[in-house]
C-alpha positions in Angstrom: -35.2 18.8 16.6 -35.7 15.6 15.7 -34.9 16.5 11.8 -31.7 18.0 13.0 -30.8 14.9 15.4 -31.4 12.8 12.6 -29.3 14.9 10.4 -26.6 14.9 12.8 -26.6 11.0 13.1 -26.6 10.9 9.6 -23.5 13.3 9.1 -21.8 11.1 11.6 -22.9 7.8 9.4 -20.9 9.5 6.6 -18.1 10.7 8.5 -17.5 7.3 10.3 -18.3 5.6 6.4 -15.6 7.8 5.0 -13.0 7.8 8.1 -13.3 3.6 7.7 -12.7 3.7 3.7 -9.9 5.7 4.4 -8.0 3.3 7.0 -8.9 0.8 4.6 -7.2 2.5 1.6 -4.6 3.7 3.6 -3.9 0.0 4.9 -3.9 -1.0 1.0 -1.7 1.2 0.2 0.7 0.3 3.2 0.6 -3.6 2.3 1.1 -3.0 -1.2 4.2 -0.5 -0.6 5.7 -3.4 2.0 4.9 -6.3 -0.4 4.3 -5.8 -3.8 7.1 -2.5 -4.2 9.8 -4.6 -3.1 9.0 -7.6 -5.3 8.8 -5.4 -8.4 11.9 -3.7 -8.0 13.5 -7.1 -7.7 11.5 -8.7 -10.4 12.9 -5.4 -12.5 16.1 -5.5 -11.3 16.9 -8.8 -12.2 15.1 -8.6 -16.0 17.1 -5.2 -16.4 20.5 -7.3 -15.7 22.1 -9.4 -17.8 22.8 -13.0 -16.4 26.4 -12.8 -16.3 25.9 -10.1 -13.7 23.5 -11.6 -11.1 25.8 -13.7 -9.7 28.7 -10.8 -9.3 25.5 -8.6 -7.9 24.5 -11.4 -5.5 28.2 -12.3 -4.0 28.3 -7.9 -3.2 25.3 -8.1 -2.0 26.3 -10.7 0.3 29.2 -9.6 1.6 
């Protein structure tokens, strides 16, 4: 009985660790998705866009 209870506690600890790890992983993915992806896309657009078109696109976005 003691070994079964010990195994159960051990398994529940593993489950808690896995769930916690998944939550941290999802939070990290969400933060990187919210913060990093727009900046990466914006930087990529700026690099891919010739300087003469930047002012026009800025005016287009503002209006």
